[in-house]
C-alpha positions as CSV (number, residue, x, y, z in Angstrom):
1,M,-1.8,37.1,16.2
2,I,-2.7,38.0,12.7
3,A,-1.2,35.0,11.4
4,V,-3.0,32.5,13.7
5,R,-6.3,34.6,13.0
6,F,-5.9,33.8,9.5
7,L,-5.1,30.3,10.0
8,R,-8.1,30.0,12.0
9,L,-10.3,31.7,9.5
10,Y,-9.0,29.6,6.6
11,V,-8.8,26.0,8.3
12,L,-11.8,26.3,10.9
13,R,-15.4,25.7,10.3
14,L,-16.6,28.7,12.5
15,P,-20.4,28.2,12.3
16,R,-20.2,25.0,14.4
17,G,-18.0,26.3,17.3
18,G,-14.7,26.3,15.3
19,L,-14.7,22.4,14.5
20,L,-12.4,21.4,11.8
21,T,-13.8,19.7,8.5
22,K,-12.0,16.5,7.8
23,V,-10.5,17.7,4.4
24,R,-8.8,21.0,6.0
25,A,-7.7,18.9,8.9
26,L,-6.0,16.3,6.6
27,Y,-4.3,19.2,4.5
28,A,-3.0,20.3,7.9
29,I,-1.4,17.1,8.5
30,Y,-0.1,17.0,5.0
31,I,1.6,20.5,5.3
32,S,3.0,19.5,8.8
33,V,4.4,16.3,7.5
34,A,6.2,17.9,4.5
35,I,7.7,20.6,6.7
36,S,8.8,17.8,9.4
37,Y,10.4,15.7,6.8
38,L,12.1,18.7,5.1
39,G,13.8,19.0,8.4
40,V,14.3,15.3,8.2
41,G,16.0,15.7,4.7
42,L,18.1,18.4,6.0
43,V,20.0,16.4,8.4
44,A,19.7,12.7,7.3
45,P,22.9,12.5,5.4
46,L,25.0,14.6,7.7
47,I,24.8,12.7,11.0
48,S,27.5,10.1,9.4
49,L,29.6,13.1,8.8
50,V,29.5,14.6,12.3
51,L,30.3,11.3,13.9
52,H,33.4,10.7,11.5
53,E,34.7,14.2,12.4
54,R,34.4,13.0,16.0
55,G,36.8,10.1,15.2
56,A,34.1,7.4,14.9
57,S,35.1,4.4,12.6
58,R,32.9,3.1,9.8
59,F,31.6,0.3,11.7
60,V,30.5,2.7,14.7
61,V,28.9,4.9,12.3
62,G,26.7,2.1,10.8
63,L,26.0,0.7,14.5
64,V,24.6,4.2,15.4
65,G,22.4,4.3,12.3
66,T,21.2,0.7,13.1
67,T,20.5,2.0,16.6
68,M,17.9,4.4,15.2
69,F,15.9,1.9,12.9
70,A,16.2,-0.7,16.1
71,A,14.4,2.1,18.3
72,F,11.7,2.8,15.7
73,T,11.0,-1.0,15.2
74,L,10.8,-1.6,19.1
75,A,8.8,1.4,19.9
76,S,6.4,1.1,17.3
77,F,3.9,-1.4,18.9
78,P,3.7,0.1,22.3
79,L,3.1,3.7,20.5
80,G,0.3,2.2,18.5
81,H,-1.3,1.0,21.7
82,T,-0.9,4.3,23.5
83,T,-2.4,6.0,20.3
84,D,-5.5,3.9,20.7
85,K,-5.8,4.9,24.4
86,V,-5.1,8.6,24.3
87,G,-5.7,9.4,20.8
88,A,-3.1,10.2,17.7
89,K,-2.8,13.9,18.3
90,P,-1.1,14.1,21.4
91,V,1.3,11.1,20.5
92,L,2.1,13.0,17.1
93,V,3.0,16.4,18.8
94,C,4.9,14.8,21.5
95,G,7.0,12.9,18.5
96,L,7.4,16.0,16.6
97,A,8.7,17.9,19.6
98,L,11.0,15.1,20.8
99,Y,12.2,14.6,17.3
100,G,13.3,18.2,16.9
101,I,15.0,18.1,20.2
102,S,17.1,15.0,19.6
103,I,18.1,16.3,16.1
104,L,19.2,19.6,18.0
105,L,21.4,17.8,20.2
106,F,23.6,16.4,17.4
107,A,25.1,19.7,16.8
108,F,26.5,19.8,20.4
109,I,27.4,16.4,21.5
110,E,31.0,15.2,21.4
111,Q,31.1,11.8,23.1
112,T,30.2,8.6,20.7
113,W,28.1,6.9,23.4
114,L,25.7,9.9,23.4
115,F,25.2,9.4,19.8
116,F,23.9,6.1,20.4
117,V,21.5,7.4,23.2
118,V,20.2,10.4,21.0
119,R,19.8,8.0,17.9
120,A,17.4,5.9,20.0
121,V,15.5,8.6,21.1
122,E,15.3,9.9,17.5
123,G,14.2,6.4,16.8
124,V,11.5,6.5,19.1
125,A,10.2,9.9,18.1
126,A,10.3,8.9,14.4
127,A,8.1,5.9,15.3
128,A,5.4,8.1,17.3
129,I,5.3,10.7,14.2
130,S,4.9,7.6,11.7
131,V,2.3,5.7,13.7
132,A,0.2,8.7,14.9
133,T,0.1,10.4,11.5
134,E,-0.9,7.1,9.6
135,T,-3.6,6.5,12.3
136,M,-5.0,9.9,12.1
137,I,-5.2,9.8,8.3
138,N,-7.2,6.8,8.3
139,H,-9.4,7.9,11.0
140,L,-10.4,10.9,8.9
141,S,-10.6,9.3,5.6
142,E,-13.9,7.6,4.1
143,H,-13.1,4.2,2.3
144,K,-13.5,5.6,-1.1
145,E,-11.1,8.2,-0.9
146,R,-8.6,6.3,1.6
147,A,-6.0,5.1,-0.8
148,R,-5.8,8.9,-2.3
149,R,-5.4,10.4,1.0
150,M,-2.6,7.9,1.9
151,G,-1.0,9.0,-1.7
152,Y,-1.1,12.4,-0.4
153,Y,0.7,11.6,2.5
154,A,3.3,9.8,1.0
155,L,3.6,12.7,-1.6
156,S,4.1,15.0,1.3
157,V,7.0,13.0,2.9
158,A,8.6,12.6,-0.4
159,I,8.6,16.2,-1.3
160,G,9.9,17.3,2.1
161,W,12.6,14.7,2.1
162,A,13.6,15.4,-1.6
163,L,14.1,19.1,-0.8
164,G,16.2,18.7,2.4
165,P,19.5,17.0,1.4
166,L,20.7,19.6,-1.1
167,S,19.9,22.5,1.2
168,G,21.3,20.6,4.1
169,T,24.7,19.9,2.7
170,A,24.9,23.6,1.5
171,L,24.2,24.9,5.1
172,F,26.5,22.5,6.6
173,S,29.5,23.8,4.5
174,I,28.7,27.3,6.2
175,R,28.4,26.1,9.6
176,Q,27.7,22.4,10.6
177,W,25.3,23.5,13.4
178,I,22.7,25.2,10.9
179,P,20.9,22.4,9.6
180,F,20.6,20.9,12.9
181,V,19.0,24.1,14.3
182,G,17.0,24.1,11.1
183,C,15.4,20.6,11.5
184,F,14.5,21.6,15.1
185,I,12.9,24.6,14.0
186,F,10.9,22.7,11.4
187,S,9.8,20.1,13.9
188,G,8.7,22.5,16.3
189,A,6.7,24.4,13.6
190,A,5.2,21.3,12.5
191,A,4.2,20.3,16.2
192,I,2.6,24.0,16.7
193,M,0.7,23.3,13.4
194,V,-1.0,20.1,14.4
195,S,-1.6,21.4,18.0
196,M,-3.5,24.4,16.6
197,L,-5.3,22.8,13.3
198,V,-5.6,19.1,13.8
199,P,-8.8,17.8,15.9
200,R,-8.0,15.3,18.5
201,V,-9.4,11.9,17.3
202,L,-10.1,9.3,19.9
203,S,-11.2,5.7,19.4
204,N,-14.8,5.0,20.2
205,D,-14.1,2.1,22.7
206,H,-11.4,2.1,25.3
207,T,-11.9,-1.1,26.9
208,L,-8.8,-2.2,25.4
209,S,-8.0,-5.9,26.5
210,G,-4.3,-6.2,25.5
211,V,-1.7,-4.7,23.2
212,A,-2.4,-7.4,20.6
213,A,-6.2,-7.4,20.9
214,G,-8.2,-7.3,17.6
215,I,-5.2,-8.0,15.4
216,S,-6.7,-9.8,12.5
217,K,-5.3,-12.4,10.1
218,R,-6.6,-10.1,7.3
219,L,-3.6,-7.8,8.3
220,V,-1.2,-10.5,6.6
221,V,-1.3,-8.6,3.3
222,P,-0.8,-5.0,4.2
223,V,1.7,-5.9,7.0
224,S,3.6,-8.1,4.3
225,G,3.6,-5.0,2.0
226,G,5.3,-2.9,4.7
227,L,8.0,-5.5,5.5
228,L,8.8,-5.7,1.5
229,Y,8.6,-1.9,1.2
230,G,11.0,-1.5,4.2
231,Y,13.3,-4.2,2.8
232,L,13.4,-2.8,-0.7
233,M,14.0,0.7,0.6
234,S,16.9,0.1,2.7
235,S,18.9,-2.4,0.5
236,L,18.3,-0.3,-2.6
237,V,19.2,2.7,-0.9
238,T,22.5,1.2,0.8
239,L,23.6,-1.0,-1.9
240,F,22.3,0.3,-5.2
241,P,25.1,3.0,-5.5
242,L,27.8,0.2,-5.1
243,Y,26.2,-1.8,-7.5
244,L,26.2,1.1,-10.0
245,S,29.9,2.0,-9.3
246,R,30.9,-1.6,-10.2
247,K,29.0,-1.2,-13.5
248,G,31.5,1.7,-14.1
249,I,28.5,4.4,-13.9
250,A,30.0,8.0,-13.4
251,D,29.0,9.6,-9.9
252,I,26.9,12.3,-11.9
253,E,24.8,9.7,-13.8
254,M,24.7,7.7,-10.7
255,G,22.8,10.7,-9.0
256,A,20.6,11.0,-12.0
257,I,19.5,7.3,-11.8
258,I,18.8,7.4,-7.9
259,T,16.7,10.8,-8.2
260,S,14.9,8.8,-11.2
261,V,13.7,6.5,-8.6
262,I,12.5,9.3,-6.4
263,V,10.8,11.0,-9.5
264,G,9.0,7.8,-10.3
265,A,7.6,7.6,-6.6
266,I,6.3,11.2,-6.3
267,A,4.9,11.1,-10.0
268,A,3.0,8.0,-9.4
269,Q,1.4,8.4,-5.9
270,I,-1.7,10.3,-6.8
271,P,-2.6,8.4,-10.0
272,I,-2.3,5.0,-8.7
273,A,-3.9,6.0,-5.4
274,K,-6.8,7.2,-7.6
275,L,-6.9,3.9,-9.5
276,A,-6.9,2.1,-6.1
277,D,-9.8,4.0,-4.9
278,R,-11.9,3.2,-8.1
279,F,-10.8,-0.4,-9.0
280,G,-9.7,-1.9,-5.5
281,K,-6.8,-1.6,-3.4
282,H,-5.8,-5.4,-3.4
283,S,-6.0,-5.5,-7.2
284,T,-3.7,-2.5,-7.6
285,L,-1.3,-3.7,-5.0
286,L,-1.2,-7.2,-6.8
287,A,-0.7,-5.5,-10.3
288,G,2.3,-3.3,-8.6
289,A,3.9,-6.4,-7.2
290,I,3.8,-8.4,-10.4
291,L,5.3,-5.4,-12.1
292,Q,8.1,-5.1,-9.8
293,A,9.2,-8.5,-9.9
294,G,9.4,-8.2,-13.7
295,L,11.2,-4.7,-13.4
296,F,13.9,-6.2,-10.7
297,V,15.0,-9.0,-13.4
298,L,14.8,-6.3,-16.3
299,M,17.3,-4.3,-14.3
300,T,20.1,-6.9,-14.8
301,A,19.8,-6.9,-18.6
302,Q,21.8,-3.8,-19.5
303,S,24.4,-1.4,-18.1
304,S,23.5,1.6,-20.1
305,T,22.6,4.9,-18.1
306,P,19.3,5.7,-20.1
307,F,18.2,2.1,-19.5
308,F,18.9,2.4,-15.8
309,I,17.0,5.8,-15.7
310,G,14.1,4.3,-17.3
311,I,13.7,1.4,-15.2
312,A,14.4,3.4,-12.1
313,V,11.5,5.6,-12.9
314,L,9.1,2.4,-13.1
315,I,10.3,0.8,-10.2
316,G,10.0,3.8,-7.9
317,A,6.6,4.3,-9.2
318,S,5.5,0.6,-8.4
319,A,7.4,0.2,-5.4
320,G,6.7,3.6,-3.8
321,T,3.0,2.9,-3.9
322,L,3.1,-0.2,-1.7
323,Y,3.4,2.0,1.6
324,P,0.5,4.1,1.2
325,L,-1.7,1.1,-0.4
326,A,-1.0,-1.0,2.5
327,L,-2.0,1.4,5.0
328,A,-5.3,2.2,3.1
329,I,-6.1,-1.4,3.2
330,I,-5.6,-1.3,7.1
331,G,-7.8,1.6,7.3
332,E,-10.6,-0.5,5.6
333,I,-10.4,-3.8,7.5
334,V,-9.7,-2.7,11.3
335,A,-12.2,-1.1,13.7
336,S,-11.3,2.6,14.5
337,D,-10.3,1.7,18.1
338,R,-7.4,-0.6,17.0
339,L,-6.3,1.3,14.3
340,G,-3.3,2.4,16.5
341,R,-2.0,-1.1,17.1
342,A,-2.8,-2.1,13.5
343,T,-0.7,0.7,12.0
344,A,2.0,-0.2,14.5
345,L,2.2,-3.5,13.6
346,F,2.7,-2.4,10.0
347,S,5.5,0.0,11.2
348,L,7.0,-2.8,13.0
349,A,7.2,-5.1,10.0
350,F,8.5,-1.8,8.0
351,G,11.4,-1.5,10.5
352,F,12.3,-5.3,10.5
353,G,12.5,-5.0,6.8
354,S,14.6,-1.9,6.9
355,L,16.9,-3.5,9.5
356,S,17.2,-6.8,7.6
357,G,17.4,-5.7,4.0
358,P,21.1,-4.2,3.5
359,A,22.6,-7.3,5.4
360,L,20.4,-9.9,3.5
361,S,21.0,-8.3,0.2
362,G,24.9,-7.7,0.9
363,L,25.2,-11.5,2.0
364,T,23.5,-12.6,-1.4
365,M,25.5,-10.3,-3.5
366,D,28.8,-11.8,-1.5
367,R,27.9,-15.3,-2.0
368,L,25.8,-15.2,-5.4
369,G,26.7,-12.2,-7.3
370,D,26.1,-8.6,-7.8
371,R,22.8,-9.1,-9.8
372,W,21.1,-10.7,-6.9
373,L,20.6,-7.0,-5.6
374,F,17.6,-7.5,-8.0
375,Y,17.0,-11.1,-8.2
376,L,16.2,-11.3,-4.4
377,P,13.6,-8.6,-4.6
378,A,12.0,-9.9,-7.6
379,I,11.5,-13.3,-5.8
380,L,10.3,-11.6,-2.7
381,A,7.7,-9.1,-5.0
382,A,6.6,-12.5,-6.8
383,T,6.1,-14.3,-3.6
384,F,3.9,-11.2,-2.3
385,S,1.9,-11.2,-5.7
386,L,1.0,-14.7,-4.9
387,L,0.2,-14.1,-1.3
388,I,-2.4,-11.6,-2.0
389,P,-4.6,-13.9,-4.0
390,A,-4.2,-16.8,-1.6
391,M,-5.4,-14.4,1.4
392,D,-8.4,-13.4,-0.8
393,F,-9.0,-17.0,-1.0
394,L,-8.8,-18.1,2.4
395,M,-10.4,-15.2,4.0
396,P,-12.7,-13.8,1.3
397,R,-13.2,-9.8,1.9
398,R,-16.7,-8.3,2.5
399,A,-17.6,-5.8,-0.1
400,S,-15.8,-2.6,1.4
401,G,-13.8,-1.3,-1.5
402,T,-10.7,-2.9,-1.1
403,G,-11.0,-5.0,-4.1
């Protein structure tokens, strides 16, 4: 009771009946997101190990992982429609609770077919968390601070995710069920925090004419950004270690290079978000896409570890801001009563990019050579950099700070 009263005194604005201020509500969301993703990081590398110990082949392990991404992708748009109808808060709380329960089950199930079922449930829950959180942050942000708010969100995800794997593997070596129970506890704590400290945000207009109502062509740029980010994340996470191994990079050095990508993404979030709020989100997104195209080509120039680390930091910094900047643009151009569906469309594109990235990159590497792990994203980033001014020319933006 003392802890609850302290939280209420700190977060609630008592003179007006206990209403949350927007800033304090946003920080409650950031903390709950970090706690939730700490739990995700605990178990993400371990599910495949549990499956392998249950006798599953590598093909089945990969197929189970694909099931989660497929469920995430398919559930995103219906959940966005639901978010617009009932509000983001109940969708987020239910998503956090369902995610924790699904992860807890991994510690106890034995049959392989149950892993497919639970992975699908996990994907639906993850989509609910993603769509509801991002919709809520856009609702609570003013346009001059929206990129910065999304940057804090991305930073919370990255920090929670980065802290999890090392702790998870250590706990797994003690007792295999401990990290899964830990994720359940963290997800439950995040759900309770959201229930207590985050206001229920509803749209002003509930006369929704259909799932796709109000979707604008102006979403082409941010949705394409989500597609590109999903592709980059999944293909590089899956195949970059293989590329480094074939270049003769030692395991310890490989870990340092991959960590450098994460460090770059974390360090750049807030500075680049502030630049975007000041100079324009489209302009910042365009500069980042051009930089990415050049960096991916440059990545093939040498094979030394210091070179890889330096380029990896810059790639993490430029690519890591695609996600929050694209979401911030959605918040600028979409009416509040349709934010859920617009955010869900973004998640749908991100999910499709995540699903297609490893297969497409792997195919081009097999047919054209290992360097195409970087040439293909360079081409995609360059294409995206051309799309931004093209859409600006075809559909001029109103003065809204998206720049």
